[in-house]
Every structure is written in structure tokens, then in C-alpha cells.
N, C-alpha and C positions, 0 to 999 in steps of 0.2 A: 520914378522916385516916389510918387504918390502911393503906389501899391506897396512899396517897401515900407513906407511910414505906416500904412494901414496894418501890415503884418506886425510891426513893432507895437502898435496900439492894441491890437487884438491879443497878442501873446505875452506881453510883458507889462510891467508896471511903469515903464519909462513914460514920462508925461508928454506923449506925442498926440496931437489932435489934428486930424485931417478935416478941413472945412470944405463946405460946398456940397452940392447934390451929387450923389454917385449912383450909377446904374448897378444893377445886381451883378452884371459881368465884371464891372470894375472892382466891386467888393470881392468877388470870388477870385479875381486875378491876384489878390494879395497872397493867395496860397503859393504862388511861385516863389515868394520870398519868406515863407515860413522857416526854411532852414537858416536864413540870414538872422531872423529873430532868435532862433535857437543858438546861433553862434555867439550872440551877445550874452545869452545865459551861460554858455560854456566858458566864455571869457571871464565872466564874474566868478564862476566856480574855480577856474584855474588860478585866478588872482587870490581868491580866498585860500586855496590850498597852499600856495606859496607862503602867504603871510602866516597861516595857522601852523604850518609845520615848523616855522622858525620859532614860534612862541610856545606851542603846546605839544602834547603827546599826539601820536597818530590817531588815537581814539577820539580825542577832542577835535582834532583837525577834520576827521570824517563827519562829525556832528555839524561843524561849521559849514562844510561843503554842502551837506544836505539842506541846511538852513538857507544858504545862499541860493540854491536852486528853488526852494519853496518861495522865498521872498521875491525872486526875480519875476515870477508871474502871479504873485498874490495867491498861490495855492489853487489856482483855477483848475489845473489838470487833476490835482488830488481830489478836489470837490467832485469832479466828473467821475473819478474812480469810485468814490463812496456812493454817489447816487446810482451809478450803474449796477454796483453789487447789491445795493438795497433793492433795486428793481428786479434783479435776477433771483432774489430770494422769495419773490411772490409765489405762493403756492398755486399750482395749476388748477383750473376749474374744469378742465377737459374741453373747454371751448377756446381754440387758439386766438380767435379775434378778440374775445373778451380778455384773455390773458395779456395780450399785447397792450390793450387800452389801459389795463390796470398797471402794468409795468411803467408805461409812459406817465401815468398819473403819479406813481410813486417817485419817479425821477424829478417831477416838478415840486414835490414836497420839500420844504426847506429844512425839515428836521432830519437828523441822521439816525438810522436804525442800527441794530446790533451788527448786522452783516457789513454795513458800510464802515462802521467803527473798526471791525476786525480787519477789513480790507486795508484801511488806513494804517493800522498797527503793523500788519504783515508787510506792507509795501515799505514803510519806513525801516522796519527791522532788516528786511532783505537788502535794502540799499546800504544800510550801515555795515552789515557784515561783508557785503561784496566790496564796498569801498575799503574796508579794513584789510581785506585780502589783497586788494590792489596796492594799497600803501605799503604793505609788508612784503610784497613780492617784487615790485618793479622799481626802477629808478624814478626820480622825480620828473625828468623830462618825459618819460613814457606815460606816467600818471597824468601829466598836464595834457598830453596829446589825447588821451582817452576822455578826460573830462571835457575838453573842448569839443570833441566829436559827439559826445553822448546826447546832448539836447538837439544837436543838428540832425542826427539820425532819427530821434524820436519825433521831431516835428516833420521831417521829410516823410516818414511812414504814413502820416495822416493824409497826405496829398493823394497818393494812389488809392487810399481807402475811400476818400470822398469821390474820386472819379468813378470807381467801380461800384460804389454803394448807391443806395436810394435813400431819400429823406423819409424819416419816420413821422415827421410832423408836417402840417400844411402851412405853417408859418414859422417865422423866426430866422435868426442869423444862420443857424446850422443848415436850414433848408436852402438858403441862398448859396452857401458854399457847396453843398452836396450836388445841387442841381446845375450849377454853373461852372464847376471845375472842368477844365479841358486837358487834352493831351499836352498842349503847350505848357500848362502849369507843371505837369509831371516832368516834362523835358527841362524846363528852366530850373526847377528845384533840384533835379538830379544833377544838372550841370554844376550848380553851385556846390552841391555835396562833393562831386568829383574833384572840382578845383581845390576846395579846402583840403580834401584828403591828399591830393597830390602835393600840396604845399607842405603838409605835415610829413608826408612820406619823404620828401626831399630834405627837409630840415632834420628829421630824426629817425623815423621808423625804418627807412630803407638801410641806413647805415648800421642799425642794430639788428634788424630782422631779415634783411635781404628780400627774397621772394615771398616770405611769409607775410610781409607788409603789403605786397601787391595783391596776392590772392585773398587777403583778408577783406579788401574792399569788395571784390566780386562776391564773396560769400555774404558779407553784410548787406549788399544791395539785393541779392536774391532772397535772402532770409527776410529782410524788411518788406519786400514786395509781397512775398508769400503771406506774411503776417497781415498785411493790408487786405489781401484777398480773403483770407480767413475771417477777418473782422467784418468785412462787408457781407459775407455769407452768414456769419453767426448772428449779426444784428438784424439782418433781414428775417431770420427765423424767429428770433426772440422778441423783437420790437417792431417788426415791419419795416425796418430801415435804420439808418444812422441818426443819432442826435449829437448835439454839441457835447453832452456828457460822455457819450460813447467815445468820441474823439479824444477827450481828455483822458479817459481810462486807457485808451490805446497808447497814448503818449507815455503814460506812467508805466504800463506793462512792458512796453518796448524798451524803456530805459533799463528796467530790471533785467530783461533778457539780454540786451546788449552788454550790460555790465557782467553778465555771466559768460557770454560768448567771447568777447574781445580778449580778456586775460587768458582764457583757456587756449585760444588760437595762438596768441603770441608766445605763451609758454612752450607750446609744441613746436614753435618755429625757431627756438633758440638752439 
């Protein structure tokens, strides 16, 4: 229960505070419940979609769904996306070690550069048009299923990324997570993802999409795990390892990719 509350505390704006002294492993154990925190975000998005579609046009509803996602975690992941892209925009000096240090320094800077601002704009634009396609193509029950799963998947992807990655910094919360995430955390988070998907499959997806709904989970799992491995490799090349900002960026990018993949798969399954 303590680690579940920690996951909610770290990833959402829900006013949960875990008191007492915690070991680094206890802190990192919260990663097992990252998908659970994502499910709370997904639930908020789904409820927002239901209310907004009753009152407004689909365009306005899409805007409110994005707003609900941003507010649910205080824009933490989007901030990581901007910082990561600002850091990647640093020009190479020809010295890999110096380049990594400079990129890490840029990520600590509180100001947002042009590249980070463009990344923010493109991420919001892509989410809007992809959600608009979703709302115009599928029934409301299917839309709600996808919205509920979206942040669960994006939070789950960060768990194998932390396990396979290395820490870019010598201190900080990101270092604690990256260095102490275990196979058990991947297993527990994956089990929660599977159970939630099976519930959604039973309630709606299987009735409408049959085998397409079952194979979709296998594809999403493999796709997400590959994305985590690629992120661990890429950040090791560019930053010397993972940072908290990189994990936020991974969460944002994976949401966009899953918003692309899930509708395409379901359309082909009908």
C-alpha cells in the first residue's frame, strides 16, 4: 500500500503524502505501481471525455481531454519532454564526455529554449489531431477504453526503461529509481497492465473486435518494451544514462505513439 501511494504521489497531483523514512529500494518499489497511477489519470480523461462530448463539439472535447491529462500530473512529463529536447539541441563539440555534461546542464536549466517550446507545441498538436481522429472514428465506449489505457501504457513503459537503463546523474530521485528497479517491478507492473486490459477486453473490446483485441495487447507489450530498450540505449549515448526528464519525455512520446498505433490496429480488426 505504501508503494502504491508513493506512485500516486510521484506521478499525479493527488494530495498523497507518505510519511516516515524510506530506503532507496522502497522508493524504487513504487515503480511497480506506476501503471496504477496511470489508471487514475486515464479514469480522469475518460470521465472528462464523457462530460465534454455531452456539452461540446468533439474538437472542444479533445482539448478538455488533453487538459485533464496535463492537469492530472501537473505537466511533469511535458516539462521533461521540453528539457530533454532542449538538451538534445546542444551542438556537439566533438568531445562526447563534454557534450554529455553540457546536455545534463541544459536539462537542469529552468528556462525553456526554442527546441523545447517546439517539442511542446508539436506534442500538443499531435495529441489533439490523434484524439480528434479517435473521436470521429470510433464509438464512445471504444474511445473510453483507449483513453483509460493510454496513460497506463505510457507509465508502464518507463519501468523496463529504468531497469535496462543506467543513471546519468550521481544523485537525485531519478538515480534512485534507475539503480534500484528490479525484475519484480517489471513483473508486477506488467501484471497490472494485463489485468486491466483483460477487464477492458471482457467488457467491450472482444465483443467488438474479437481476436484483434487480444493480439493488440501482445503487440502493445512488445512495442512498448522495445521502446523502453531503445530509450535506455539512446539516453546512454546522448546523456550517459537516464534522467527523470528523459523518463517524462518517454512517457509523452509513448502516449503519442500509442495514440497512433491503437486506432490503426483496431480499424484493421473490424
